[in-house]
C-alpha positions in Angstrom: 158.6 54.7 72.3 159.4 56.0 75.7 158.6 59.0 77.9 159.7 59.8 81.5 157.2 58.4 84.0 155.8 55.8 81.5 156.6 52.3 80.6 158.6 51.8 77.4 156.7 50.4 74.4 158.2 48.3 71.7 155.7 47.4 68.9 155.3 46.9 65.2 152.6 47.8 62.8 151.4 46.5 59.5 149.8 48.2 56.5 146.6 46.6 55.3 147.1 44.9 51.9 150.9 44.7 52.2 151.9 41.4 50.7 154.9 41.2 53.0 152.7 40.5 56.0 152.4 36.8 55.0 156.2 36.5 55.1 156.6 38.1 58.5 156.7 35.6 61.4 154.6 38.0 63.6 152.3 39.0 60.7 151.3 35.4 60.1 150.2 35.1 63.7 148.1 38.2 63.8 144.9 36.2 63.0 142.0 38.5 62.2 142.4 41.1 59.5 141.1 43.7 62.0 144.1 43.4 64.3 145.0 46.8 65.9 148.5 46.3 64.5 147.2 46.4 60.9 146.3 49.9 59.8 144.5 51.1 56.7 146.0 53.9 54.5 144.4 56.5 52.3 145.9 58.2 49.3 146.5 61.9 49.9 147.3 64.2 47.1 149.2 67.5 47.7 151.0 70.0 45.6 154.1 68.1 46.3 152.9 64.6 45.3 150.8 61.7 46.3 151.2 60.0 49.7 149.7 57.2 51.8 148.4 58.4 55.2 147.6 56.1 58.1 147.0 56.5 61.8 148.4 54.3 64.6 147.3 55.4 68.1 149.7 54.8 70.9 148.9 54.7 74.7 151.7 54.4 77.2 151.1 52.9 80.6 152.2 54.5 83.8 155.8 53.5 84.7 156.8 51.6 87.8 
């Protein structure tokens, strides 16, 4: 993620309960289950189907 005047951010996120986390070299090293990189999802039903919704807040630091 990048925006003019801010530092570029490269990150990764994980979905709580995803069995693939244990096979990911970064996921294994996250430690606590409440890491800010692990987000919870909720099932959302709409007229067009059922989806998983999660929120991942991003804050960019001021650029140099």
